[in-house]
C-alpha positions as CSV (number, residue, x, y, z in Angstrom):
1,M,11.4,-22.9,17.6
2,Q,9.1,-25.3,15.8
3,N,6.3,-22.8,15.6
4,N,8.7,-20.2,14.3
5,L,9.8,-22.6,11.6
6,K,6.3,-23.3,10.6
7,S,5.5,-19.6,10.4
8,D,8.7,-18.8,8.5
9,V,8.0,-21.6,6.0
10,G,4.4,-20.3,5.6
11,N,5.6,-16.8,5.0
12,R,8.1,-18.0,2.3
13,L,5.4,-20.0,0.6
14,K,3.0,-17.1,0.6
15,E,5.6,-14.7,-0.7
16,R,6.7,-17.0,-3.5
17,R,3.1,-17.8,-4.5
18,Q,2.3,-14.1,-4.7
19,Q,5.4,-13.4,-6.7
20,L,4.2,-16.0,-9.3
21,N,0.6,-14.5,-9.2
22,M,-0.9,-17.8,-8.2
23,T,-3.8,-18.4,-5.9
24,Q,-3.9,-20.8,-3.0
25,R,-6.2,-22.9,-5.1
26,D,-3.7,-23.0,-8.0
27,V,-1.0,-24.2,-5.8
28,A,-3.2,-26.7,-4.0
29,E,-4.3,-28.3,-7.3
30,A,-0.7,-28.4,-8.6
31,I,0.6,-30.3,-5.6
32,G,-2.5,-32.5,-5.1
33,V,-4.0,-31.2,-1.9
34,A,-7.2,-29.4,-1.0
35,Q,-7.1,-25.6,-0.9
36,P,-7.8,-25.5,2.9
37,V,-4.8,-27.8,3.5
38,Y,-2.5,-25.6,1.5
39,Q,-3.9,-22.5,3.4
40,R,-2.8,-24.2,6.6
41,F,0.7,-24.6,5.2
42,E,0.9,-20.8,4.6
43,K,-0.6,-20.0,8.1
44,G,2.0,-22.3,9.8
45,I,-0.8,-24.5,11.3
46,F,0.0,-27.6,9.3
47,E,3.3,-29.2,8.2
48,C,3.7,-30.5,4.7
49,N,5.2,-34.0,4.2
50,Y,8.4,-34.5,2.2
51,L,6.5,-35.3,-1.1
52,Q,4.5,-32.1,-0.7
53,L,7.8,-30.2,0.1
54,F,9.3,-31.6,-3.1
55,A,6.3,-30.6,-5.1
56,L,6.3,-27.1,-3.7
57,C,10.0,-26.6,-4.4
58,K,9.6,-27.8,-8.0
59,L,6.5,-25.7,-8.5
60,F,8.0,-22.5,-7.1
61,D,11.5,-23.2,-8.5
62,I,13.1,-22.8,-5.0
63,S,15.3,-25.0,-2.9
64,A,14.2,-26.8,0.2
65,D,17.0,-25.0,2.0
66,Y,15.4,-21.7,1.1
67,L,12.0,-22.8,2.1
68,L,13.3,-24.0,5.5
69,G,15.2,-20.8,6.1
70,L,18.6,-22.3,5.7
71,T,19.5,-19.9,2.9
72,D,18.3,-16.5,1.8
73,Y,17.8,-17.4,-1.9
């Protein structure tokens, strides 16, 4: 289940980033991580911490519930 969650979160991050026409580098800089670290978030290899989760939700204008797959919007 945990690997599926990481993959699902990664897919939602990538989808939203692309909707906003942002690069991985854009997002990484906005949330204060290196681009390879953010890339691992999208690939489901690495988990973000709660401060990064907060920053991603604010940047992408989405809820943590959506990002974690608890809601569809």
